[in-house]
N, C-alpha and C positions, 0 to 999 in steps of 0.2 A: 907633558911628555907624550911624544907620539907613540901610539900603541903599535904593537907588532902583529903580523899576521894579516889575513884578508878579512878585515872587519866589514860587516854588512849592516846596513840600516835601510829604512824604507818609510814611505808615507802611506797611510791607510785612510780610506774614505769611501763613500758610496753616494754618488759616483766619484771617480778619481782622475778621469781622463785629462782634465785641464790643469791639474796641479803643476806649478812651476818649481816645486821643491827639488825634483831631480836635476833640473838645470843649475840651481843654486849650489847644491851639494856636489854635483858632478864637477862644477867649476873649481870648487875648493879642493876636492880630491886630487885633481890634476895639478892645480897650482902648488899644493904642498907635497906632492909626490907620495901620497898615501896609497898603499895597496889595499883598496877597499871598494865597496860598491854601494849605490843608493838607488832604490827602485820605487815605483809606485804600485800598490796592490789594492785592488778593489775588494773590500770586505763588507759583505752584507751584514746588516744589524744583527741578524740571528746567528751569525758566525763569529761575532766579535770576541766573545769570551773565550772560545776555543782558540782563536788566532793568538790572543795574548798568552794563553797557557802554553802554546806550542812555540812561541817566538824564539826563545833561547835554543830549544831543541832543533829548530830550523836554521840556526846559525846567525840570528839577528841580535845585534847589540842593543837595539831599540828601534823606535819609530817616531815619526811625526803623526799627529792625529788631526784630521779635518772633519768637516761636516759629514754626517750628523753624529759623530761618535764622541765628541769631547766630554760631554756630561757623563756618559755611561762609563768611559774609561776612568774618569775621576773616582768612580765607585769600585772599579775593578783592581786598581793598583794602590800601592802605599804612597801616601802624600805626607811629607814632613815639612814642606815649604809653606810658611805662614801666608804669603801672598796667594799662592795657589789654592790654599784652603778657603780664603776669602772669596776667590773667584768661583770655585766650585766646578771647574772644568780643566781638563788636561790636554795640551797639544804636543807634549814631548814626553816620551817614555824611554827610560834607560834601565840597564841592569846594574845592580850593586850588591855584592855579597850574595849572589844567587836570587836576589829579590827584584821584582819590577817596581820601579819608582816613577812617579809622575810629576811633571812641572807644567806650569802655564807660562810661556814666554811671550805672550801677546803684549802684556803691559811693558815688559822690558823692550820689546821691539818698538812700541809706540814712543816711549820716552827717549830712547836712543835716537830714533829718527827725528823727533822734535828738536833735541839738543844739537843734533848734527846739522839740521836745516836752519836753525836760528841759534847761532853760537852764544848770543847774549841771554838766552832764556834762563830764568831762575824761577822755580815754582813757588818759592817761599812767599807767603802772604798774598798770592795771586787768586783771582776768581776765574773759574772756567765755566763755559756753557757747553754741554754735551747734547747733541741731537740724537735721539734713539735710546732704547732701554733693553737692548738684547745682550747677547754674550760678549760682543766686542766692547760695549759700553761698560759692562761689569769689570772687565780686565783693566780698562782705561781709568775708571773711577778708582780702583784699588791702587794703581801705580801713582796716580796724581796725589792721592791722599798721603801715601807713603813719602812722596817727594816734597811734600810741604804745601800743597795748594790749600788755601784757607776756606774756599767756598766753591761748591759745584752746583750749578743749576742744571737739572736734568729735564730736558724738554722732549716730550713724546706725544705722538698723535693720540695715543690712549693714555690719559693722565693717570689712571689707576695702576697701570703697569709701571709707570715711572715712580709712583708713590711707593709701591711694594719694594722696588729696587732701592730707592732712597732710604727706606726704613732699615734695610739690611746694613747700610754703611754709616748710619748715625747722623748727628745733627749738623755736620758740615755739608750734607747733600740735601738739596731741596727739589721737589718735583713740580713741574708745570706742564700745561697743555700748549699746543701750537698757537693758541690765541694769545698767549702771554710771551711769545717769542721776542717781540720788539723791546719790551721792558727788560728782559733777561740780557739781550744783546748790549744794552747800555752799560751794564755792569761788568761785562766780560773782558778779561785780559787775553783769554784764549777761547777760540771757538772750534769745536770738533764735530764733524759729521761722522757718526758711527753706523749709519744706516746704509742700505744698498741704493737709496735714492740717488739718481745721477749717474749710476753705473750704466755701462753699455747694455742696452736691452731692458732697462728698468725705467720706471717713471722718473721725471725730474724732481729735484729737491726745490720746491718753490719757497724762496726766502728772499727778503730784501735786507741788505746790510746797511741801510741808511742810518740806523741808530747805533751802529758799531763804530767805536773809535778807530781811526786809521792806524793807531799804534798797536792795536790788538793783533795777535797772531791767529791765522786761520789755517786749519789743517783738515784733510779729508782722508779717511782710511781707504776710500775707493781709489784704485790705481788703474782702472780701465774704464774710461779714458784717463790718461796720466794727469791732464789738466781738466778737472771737472768744471761745470758751470759755476759751482760755488767758488772755486779757486780763481776762475776768470773774473768773476764779479769782485772778489776780494782784491785782486791785483789792480783792477781799475779804480778801486777805492783807496789804493795806496798801502794796503795791509801787507805785512810779511806773510808769506804762504809756504806751506810744506805739503808736498803730495804724499800719497799713501804707499808708494812703492818701497820706500825705505823701511817702513814698518815690517813688510814682508821679508826684506833682506836681513834686518837686524834680529827679528825673532828667531831666525834660523841659527844664529851664532851659538847659543848655549848647547843645543842638541849636537851640533857637529863636534863641539869640544867634548861632550860626554861620550860620544861613540868612537871618535877617532883620535882623541888625546891632543888636539891642537885647537887653540882658540883662533878662529879665522877672522880676517878683516873684511869689512864691507868697503869695497873700492868702487871707483868710477867705472872700471872695466867690467865688474860684475853687474853693476846697474845697467850699463849699456847693453849687455847680453840679454837681460830681461826686457829692456825697452824694445830691442830689435825683435824679440819673440812676440811681444804684444802687437807690434806693427804688422807682423806676419799674419796674426789672427785677424786684424782689421782688414787686411787685403783679401781674405778668403770669403 
């Protein structure tokens, strides 16, 4: 049900200048005729606790949370969602009964994007290989296990970090170093890059997909550039591919619904709006 009144929400981070969340939510506010607003607010780490305490008083229904605040917000708000508890980080805050609640919708965004990009995808009994062991990897591991993936091989440049993360999630998750990447690729039905390698301005992701079956799905959470070198290589190998932009769009859906009372759709028109904005950045 659509909420009444001038609902306000925002995204907080430090820095926050390049967030595209206002574009996404602004598009939906206009599309659904909602009398509300969504803005970006730079919040320094030392001011985070006070910002959250004052959020309702300042008229906000909630907020999105980005780097570097996700783990700290998890400790500051009430979390009753099992998946969010496993991830240990919050990217969406909303109010309910006068209390601040937190969700992590990154996993939801990932799996929705995957299933939208590859309609035939079914996680049950599949094996996934994840590159990276940071916050994004944590959210993706949690959602893949919940969705029925049988095995996850976690490959990281620092194997000890991968091992620590794997232990948190149990015996379906196995840790490896980059030197074991080729043997992990042979087993993978799904390959996911969760690092910033290959992003514009970052070092490349150096990987050969020779040992990966052409039937395996390849996805990259990087969306700038939209087609990373990993995805280009996968396409030339004949693999189905899914870019990272859809994850950004789909993860925004639950928050909009919590704040404004409408469950929005991720459409081609919205995607094109963000693609055009990415291209503007590339031209600068």
